[in-house]
C-alpha positions in Angstrom: 13.2 22.5 0.4 10.8 20.5 2.2 10.7 18.3 4.9 9.9 14.6 3.7 9.2 12.5 6.6 6.6 15.0 8.2 5.4 16.0 4.9 4.5 12.5 3.6 3.6 10.6 7.1 1.9 13.4 8.9 1.6 16.8 7.1 -0.4 15.4 4.2 -3.1 14.7 6.7 -3.6 18.5 8.0 -7.3 19.4 8.1 -8.6 15.9 7.8 -11.3 15.2 10.6 -11.2 11.5 9.8 -10.1 9.0 12.8 -6.5 8.5 13.3 -6.5 7.2 16.9 -9.1 5.0 18.4 -9.5 4.0 21.9 -11.1 1.4 23.7 -13.3 3.3 25.3 -14.9 4.5 22.0 -12.9 7.7 22.1 -11.2 9.1 18.6 -8.4 11.5 17.8 -8.5 12.9 14.2 -5.7 13.3 11.9 -6.1 17.1 12.5 -6.3 17.0 16.2 -3.1 14.7 16.4 -1.3 17.3 14.2 -2.2 20.2 16.7 -1.0 18.2 19.3 2.1 17.3 17.9 2.6 21.1 16.8 2.1 22.2 20.3 5.1 20.0 21.4 7.3 21.1 18.6 7.1 24.5 20.0 8.0 23.2 23.8 10.8 21.7 22.2 12.2 24.4 20.3 11.3 26.8 23.2 13.7 24.5 25.2 16.5 25.0 23.0 16.5 22.2 20.6 17.5 22.8 17.2 17.7 20.6 14.1 19.6 17.4 14.1 19.6 17.6 18.0 18.9 14.2 19.8 15.9 14.0 22.1 15.8 10.7 24.3 12.1 9.5 25.4 11.4 6.7 27.6 7.8 7.2 28.0 4.8 5.0 28.1 2.7 4.6 25.2 0.2 7.1 24.7 -1.3 9.5 21.8 1.2 12.5 23.5 4.0 9.9 23.5 3.3 9.4 19.6 2.5 13.0 18.9 6.7 13.4 20.4 7.7 11.5 17.5 5.5 13.6 15.2 7.1 16.7 16.7 10.6 15.5 16.5 10.0 15.2 12.7 8.4 18.4 12.4 11.2 20.1 14.3 13.8 18.4 12.3 14.9 16.7 15.8 16.5 13.2 15.6 14.1 11.0 17.8 15.8 8.3 20.4 13.2 6.1 21.8 13.9 3.9 24.8 12.7 0.7 26.0 10.7 1.4 29.2 12.1 -1.5 30.8 15.8 0.1 30.9 17.1 0.9 34.2 18.8 4.2 35.6 22.3 2.8 34.6 21.4 1.8 31.0 19.5 5.1 30.2 22.8 7.1 31.5 24.8 5.3 28.9 22.1 5.9 26.0 21.7 9.7 26.9 25.6 10.6 27.5 26.3 8.2 24.0 23.6 10.0 22.0 24.6 13.3 23.1 20.8 14.0 23.6 19.9 17.4 24.3 16.6 16.6 26.2 15.4 13.9 28.0 11.4 12.9 28.4 10.5 10.3 30.9 7.5 9.3 33.1 7.2 11.3 36.1 7.8 8.3 38.3 11.2 8.0 36.9 12.2 11.9 37.0 14.1 11.6 40.8 16.1 8.9 39.6 16.9 10.1 36.1 17.5 13.9 37.3 20.9 13.3 38.8 22.0 11.6 35.7 20.5 14.4 33.2 22.1 17.1 35.4 25.8 15.1 35.3 25.4 15.4 31.8 24.1 18.9 31.3 20.9 17.7 29.9 17.4 19.1 30.5 14.6 16.5 31.7 10.8 16.6 30.9 8.1 14.7 31.8 5.3 12.7 30.0 3.1 10.1 32.0 1.1 7.7 30.5 -2.0 9.4 31.5 -0.3 12.3 29.5 0.3 14.8 32.4 3.7 16.3 32.8 5.5 19.1 32.6 5.7 18.7 28.6 2.0 18.6 28.3 1.7 21.5 30.8 3.8 23.4 28.6 2.2 22.5 25.4 -1.3 23.5 26.6 -0.2 27.1 26.1 1.5 26.8 22.8 0.1 27.6 19.3 -1.6 24.6 17.2 0.5 25.5 14.0 4.4 25.3 13.8 6.4 26.0 10.9 7.8 22.8 9.7 11.6 22.7 9.8 13.4 22.0 6.4 15.1 18.9 6.0 16.3 16.5 3.3 15.8 12.8 3.1 19.6 12.1 3.9 19.2 13.9 7.3 19.1 11.7 10.5 15.2 10.8 11.8 15.9 8.8 14.5 18.6 6.8 16.7 17.8 3.3 17.5 20.0 1.4 19.9 20.6 -2.4 19.4 20.1 -5.1 22.1 23.6 -5.3 23.1 23.8 -8.6 23.7 27.4 -9.1 22.4 28.8 -5.8 23.8 27.8 -2.3 24.3 24.5 -1.2 22.5 25.2 0.6 19.4 22.9 3.5 18.1 21.9 2.8 14.5 21.1 6.0 12.7 18.1 5.9 10.7 17.5 8.6 7.8 14.4 10.0 6.6 14.8 7.9 3.3 15.5 5.1 5.2 12.0 5.2 7.2 9.8 6.6 4.3 11.2 4.3 2.0 10.3 1.1 3.9 7.0 2.3 5.1 6.0 3.4 1.3 7.0 -0.4 0.1 5.3 -2.1 3.1 2.1 -0.3 2.7 2.0 -1.1 -1.1 3.1 -4.8 -0.7 0.7 -5.4 2.1 -2.4 -3.5 0.7 -2.5 -0.8 3.0 -5.4 1.8 2.3 -7.3 4.9 4.2 -10.1 2.3 4.7 -7.9 0.2 6.8 -8.0 0.0 10.7 -4.8 -1.4 12.3 -5.1 -3.0 15.7 -2.1 -1.7 17.4 -0.9 -3.0 20.8 2.6 -3.0 20.2 5.2 -0.8 22.1 6.1 2.4 20.3 9.8 2.4 21.4 10.5 -0.5 18.8 11.1 -0.7 14.9 8.1 -3.1 14.8 5.3 -0.8 16.6 6.7 2.6 15.7 8.3 2.5 12.1 6.6 -0.3 10.4 2.9 -0.5 12.4 2.6 3.4 12.7 4.8 4.6 9.8 2.7 2.1 7.4 -0.7 3.1 8.7 0.2 7.1 8.1 1.4 6.5 4.8 -1.7 4.8 3.7 -3.9 7.3 5.9 -5.7 4.9 7.9 -6.8 4.4 11.3 -5.2 2.6 14.6 -7.1 1.0 17.4 -4.5 2.4 20.1 -3.9 0.4 22.7 -1.5 0.8 25.6 -0.1 -2.6 25.8 -1.3 -6.1 24.6 -4.5 -7.1 26.9 -6.3 -10.3 25.5 -9.6 -8.9 26.5 -9.3 -5.8 24.7 -7.8 -7.2 21.7 -10.7 -9.5 21.5 -13.1 -6.9 22.2 -11.9 -4.4 19.6 -11.2 -7.1 16.5 -14.4 -6.9 15.2 -13.8 -3.3 14.4 -10.4 -3.9 12.7 -9.0 -4.7 9.3 -5.4 -5.5 10.1 -3.0 -6.4 13.0 0.6 -6.5 13.1 2.1 -8.6 16.6 4.8 -10.7 17.8 4.3 -14.6 18.2 3.4 -14.3 21.7 0.2 -12.2 20.8 -0.8 -15.1 18.3 -0.2 -18.0 20.8 -2.2 -15.9 23.8 -5.3 -15.6 21.4 -5.1 -18.9 20.3 -5.5 -20.1 23.8 -8.4 -18.1 24.2 -11.9 -20.0 23.3 -13.4 -16.4 22.4 -10.7 -16.3 19.7 -13.1 -17.7 16.6 -13.4 -17.4 13.0 -16.6 -15.5 13.4 -14.3 -12.9 15.7 -12.0 -12.5 12.9 -14.4 -12.3 9.5 -13.7 -8.8 9.2 -10.2 -8.7 9.2 -8.0 -9.1 6.0 -4.6 -9.5 7.3 -2.6 -10.8 10.3 1.2 -10.2 10.2 3.8 -11.2 12.4 7.5 -10.2 13.4 10.3 -9.6 15.6 10.8 -13.1 16.4 10.2 -16.7 14.6 6.7 -18.1 14.4 6.3 -21.4 15.3 5.2 -23.7 12.2 2.6 -25.2 14.8 1.3 -21.6 15.6 0.9 -21.0 11.5 -1.1 -24.1 11.4 -3.3 -23.6 14.6 -4.2 -20.3 13.7 -5.2 -21.0 10.2 -7.3 -23.9 11.5 -9.0 -21.6 13.9 -9.6 -18.6 11.8 -9.1 -19.5 8.2 -6.5 -16.9 8.0 -2.6 -17.5 7.1 -0.5 -15.1 9.3 2.2 -13.2 7.0 5.4 -13.6 8.3 8.4 -11.0 7.6 11.9 -10.4 8.6 13.6 -7.2 9.5 16.1 -5.9 12.0 16.9 -2.3 14.0 19.5 -1.3 11.5 17.3 -1.9 8.3 13.6 -2.0 9.2 12.0 -4.6 7.2 13.9 -6.6 4.8 11.6 -9.3 3.3 8.2 -10.3 3.6 5.7 -13.2 2.7 3.6 -12.6 -0.4 0.3 -10.9 0.3 -1.1 -13.1 -2.7 0.5 -16.3 -3.0 1.9 -19.1 -0.7 2.9 -17.7 2.8 5.2 -20.3 3.5 5.5 -21.3 7.3 9.2 -21.4 8.4 10.1 -18.7 5.8 10.2 -15.0 5.9 9.4 -14.6 2.3 11.1 -12.7 -0.3 13.3 -9.8 -0.4 11.2 -6.7 -0.5 11.0 -4.5 -3.9 14.3 -2.7 -3.7 15.9 -4.6 -1.4 18.8 -6.8 -2.5 19.5 -10.0 -0.2 22.3 -12.4 -0.8 23.9 -15.3 1.3 27.5 -15.2 1.9 30.4 -17.2 3.3 31.1 -15.8 6.6 34.8 -15.9 6.1 35.2 -14.9 2.6 31.9 -12.8 2.0 31.8 -14.5 -1.3 28.1 -15.2 -2.5 26.9 -18.8 -1.9 24.4 -21.0 -3.9 20.7 -21.9 -3.2 20.0 -24.3 -0.2 23.5 -23.2 1.4 23.5 -21.9 5.0 25.7 -18.7 5.3 25.4 -15.4 6.5 22.3 -12.7 5.1 23.3 -9.6 3.7 21.2 -6.9 2.6 21.5 -3.5 0.7 18.8 -1.1 -0.2 17.1 2.3 0.7 16.2 0.9 4.0 19.7 0.2 5.6 21.0 2.5 8.1 23.7 5.3 7.6 25.7 3.7 10.3 26.4 3.5 14.0 26.6 6.8 15.8 30.5 7.4 16.8 31.2 4.1 16.1 33.5 3.8 12.9 35.1 0.8 13.3 31.9 -1.3 14.0 30.2 0.5 11.1 33.3 -0.4 8.8 32.9 -4.2 10.1 29.2 -4.4 9.4 28.5 -2.1 6.6 30.5 -3.0 3.4 31.7 -0.1 1.1 29.4 -1.7 -1.6 26.2 -0.5 0.7 25.5 -4.4 1.6 25.1 -4.8 5.5 26.1 -7.9 7.1 22.9 -8.8 9.2 24.6 -11.2 11.7 21.7 -13.7 10.8 22.2 -17.0 9.3 19.9 -18.2 6.3 19.3 -19.7 3.1 17.2 -19.3 0.2 15.4 -22.3 -1.1 14.5 -23.2 -4.8 11.8 -21.3 -4.8 13.3 -18.1 -3.5 11.9 -18.0 0.0 14.4 -16.9 2.6 14.9 -19.2 5.5 16.5 -17.8 8.8 18.8 -20.3 10.5 19.7 -18.5 13.3 22.0 -15.6 14.7 25.7 -16.2 13.9 26.6 -15.6 17.3 24.3 -18.5 17.9 26.5 -20.8 15.8 27.5 -23.8 17.9 30.9 -25.1 16.6 31.5 -28.6 18.2 34.5 -30.8 17.6 34.9 -28.6 14.3 31.6 -29.3 13.2 29.3 -26.2 12.3 25.8 -26.8 14.0 22.6 -24.6 13.5 20.4 -24.6 16.4 17.3 -23.9 14.2 17.6 -27.3 12.6 17.7 -29.1 15.9 14.8 -27.1 17.2 12.5 -27.6 14.7 13.0 -31.4 15.4 12.4 -30.7 19.1 9.3 -28.6 18.4 7.9 -31.1 16.5 7.7 -33.9 19.4 5.0 -34.9 21.5 4.6 -32.6 24.6 6.6 -30.3 23.3 5.6 -26.5 23.3 9.1 -25.0 22.2 12.6 -25.3 22.3 16.0 -23.5 22.4 19.2 -25.1 21.2 22.5 -23.5 22.8 26.0 -24.3 22.6 28.0 -24.8 26.2 31.4 -25.3 27.0 32.4 -28.9 26.9 36.1 -30.2 27.7 36.7 -32.5 24.8 34.6 -30.6 21.9 35.0 -26.9 22.8 31.5 -26.6 23.0 28.6 -29.1 22.4 24.5 -29.0 21.9 22.3 -28.4 24.7 18.5 -28.5 24.2 16.1 -26.7 26.6 12.6 -27.9 26.3 9.4 -26.3 27.4 6.3 -28.9 27.9 3.1 -27.9 26.2 1.2 -28.6 29.3 -0.8 -31.4 27.7 1.7 -34.3 28.7 5.0 -34.8 30.3 7.9 -34.7 27.2 9.6 -38.0 27.1 13.2 -37.0 26.6 14.5 -40.6 25.8 12.0 -40.7 23.0 12.7 -37.2 21.7 16.5 -38.1 22.0 15.8 -40.9 19.7 13.8 -39.1 17.3 16.8 -36.6 16.9 19.0 -39.5 16.2 16.6 -40.5 13.6 16.4 -37.0 11.8 20.2 -35.3 12.4 23.6 -36.5 12.0 25.2 -37.9 15.0 27.4 -34.4 15.4 24.1 -32.3 15.7 22.2 -34.3 18.4 22.1 -32.7 21.6 24.2 -34.1 24.1 21.6 -33.6 27.0 18.2 -32.1 26.9 16.5 -30.5 30.1 13.1 -29.5 31.0 12.3 -25.5 31.8 9.2 -24.0 32.7 9.7 -20.9 29.7 12.5 -19.1 27.7 13.9 -15.8 28.6 12.4 -13.5 26.2 13.2 -9.6 25.3 10.6 -7.2 25.1 9.5 -8.0 21.5 9.5 -11.8 22.1 12.9 -13.0 21.2 14.4 -15.7 22.9 17.5 -14.6 25.0 20.1 -17.1 24.2 22.7 -15.2 25.5 20.8 -15.6 29.0 20.4 -19.2 28.4 24.2 -19.9 27.8 25.2 -18.1 30.9 22.7 -20.0 33.2 23.7 -23.2 31.6 27.3 -22.6 31.2 28.4 -25.2 33.7 26.3 -28.3 32.7 29.0 -30.2 31.5 31.8 -28.8 33.7 34.1 -31.3 35.4 32.7 -32.4 39.0 
């Protein structure tokens, strides 16, 4: 037997002295040195009693050791559970208990607060801080630099990723080695990654974007990563001449565009900019191309599936779309009520099937059965359509659908109109309770700082562009939209905040 995930991502680089991680201060960590670091950690894990198939929960800041912890879990056959560094102790308690984690690795600053939780659950706790100090690294320094890779198959679980839980308790998506490997290989090929690429990596590594897309693609290709602890505008600009590719969320791109130092000359050595995790405004697409000459490549994925679609590397990267289904991935638009496939240009729910689709939700067979069909198609919860040219358009989340007076209203359609108005940076459209219509349309508008948006004129513009039943009943100016760590607008927060706008006096 073998261990496909470790062998094809990490082990194949054994002995290579070429750079894997490059740091802002000029320091480097070679592939070989990284694997030695991972092997030492793998010894620590197994000597602490972890066995293949056990779960390890990690809430740690981004660092080379934090990434090596992922590699160590792969080598030892341990299921890796990365957790958002913003989660509270109460949230962590649920994840640790639900996953049945045998070991928790956390920042030293969190140890005191987490220890009672770990003790109550009978779970061991080790520390790993952002500066790579802690009990885990203390133990690792005395361990051998070689570890006998544990046999695993492509159908074995490699990781858990918990969903955001905006509609109830977070669900643990079970990802197999095959899920991760198949997606990384396809993306590396589609995006033309090679061992000559240097990826500017400023994403967190507790999320699929930074870990299973950016990192895994770089590992498959054998390239290097300019490894930043987090997004730092000065550092991004300083390092960009040394990079060939970058992956980011829309916020990365809007912040770079707001900096006069971000120019075509600065990006002349870049071959590819990729955006995901949240929709990229068409305006950002246009501004970025005008400034740099590069057209951002937007793609579409989610926790349960990794990446499903991508705009083409060669060919038109169409703003407002997420491109075409990736090789090996089937995508269809279906009627949410019947599950029947819908024709082109018709909005419905997006379903996908392929080797990238997860195994199911941990200890939630009912949820798995409700969202993962017997034929392998996963009901994503996203609403979309396919245009006559085959490009996939994301309209919104199923739960964001507004039903007003019996009419189905898709927020994205209205947001596109609002975003195009003078003085508007961005917008969010939500449904809020209404005595007559059940719910009605509310538009939240963020000014762009150049001029105060004229809400009356914007209302007239929506009237000219949209059917009457889609018109916002009211527009409200807000300073900013609430977002999660990956830049997605939290519409559940907005719905709660503005739920009483039309309540009877």
